[in-house]
N, C-alpha and C positions, 0 to 999 in steps of 0.2 A: 322065901323070895330071895333071889340072887341080886346082889347089889352090883353096880357097875364098878365101884371102887371098894376094895377090901377095907372095912372099917379099921382094921389094924394099921393100915397105911395112914389114915386120917390121924389116929392116935400117935403114930410115930412122928409125924410132922408137928403135931401139937406139942410134943415133948421138947421140941427145939425152942418153944416160946414160953418156957417156965419163967415166972417172975417178970414178965414184960408184956405190955400191951402190943397189939398188932392189928393191922387192918386186913380185909379180905384179900387185897392184892398181894400184900407181903406173904400171907399164908399160901396163896396160889403160886407165887414165885418159888417158894421153898418146896412146895409140893411138886412142881415141874422138875426142879433140880433133883429131888429125892426119888421120884417115881415117874420118869419120863414116859414109860410105856403106858401107865395109867392116864397120864395127861393126853397122850395121843389118842387113846380110846375115847376120852371125853371130847376132844376136838373133832374126831371123825363122826361122833354122834350128834354134837351140838354146834359145831362150827367154832371158829377161833375166838369170837367174842371181842369186846373192846368197843371203843367209841366209833360210831359210824358203821358198825358191822351189820346192822339191820336185824339181828336176832334178839328177841326178847330174852330167851333162855340160852345160857352159854355155860362153858365149863366153870366159869367164875360163880354163876348162879348155883350150879350143882354143889360146888364146894361150900358156898355160903350156907346153903341149906343143911349140909352136914355139920357145919359149925354151930348151927342153932341148937343142936342136941349134944354136941361134944365140948363146947366152950361157953363162955358167958358173954352175951352182948352187953356192951357198956353204953355206947352212944354213937350217933352219926357225927362224922368229922368231915372237914373239907377233903374232897377227893383229889388225888394227884392228876396231873395232866394226862389226857388220854383215856381216863375212866369214862364210862358211858353216862354217868350221872354227876351232879355237882357235889354229892356226898357219898361217903363210903362207910361201911360198918367198922367200928372199932371193937375188938374182942379182948378178953383175957382168959387165960387158961386156968 
């Protein structure tokens, strides 16, 4: 099965979060900066995402699902302004 994003790209971004907690948005922002072509592929498939976007599934959801198997979920924390929910997942590598 072909994945939309190369799992090595997920691991490469995770390697930037060694020894520190991060949330899904922080991971996504680093992913966008590191792999802009992959991010554009996700946006063209799922839409931009974010508060008021109207899409249940977004590039952020896609990346969060990858994090479920690549990182350790810690807890839900208050989300930053503009996030589509009042809470956001906090992870550790």
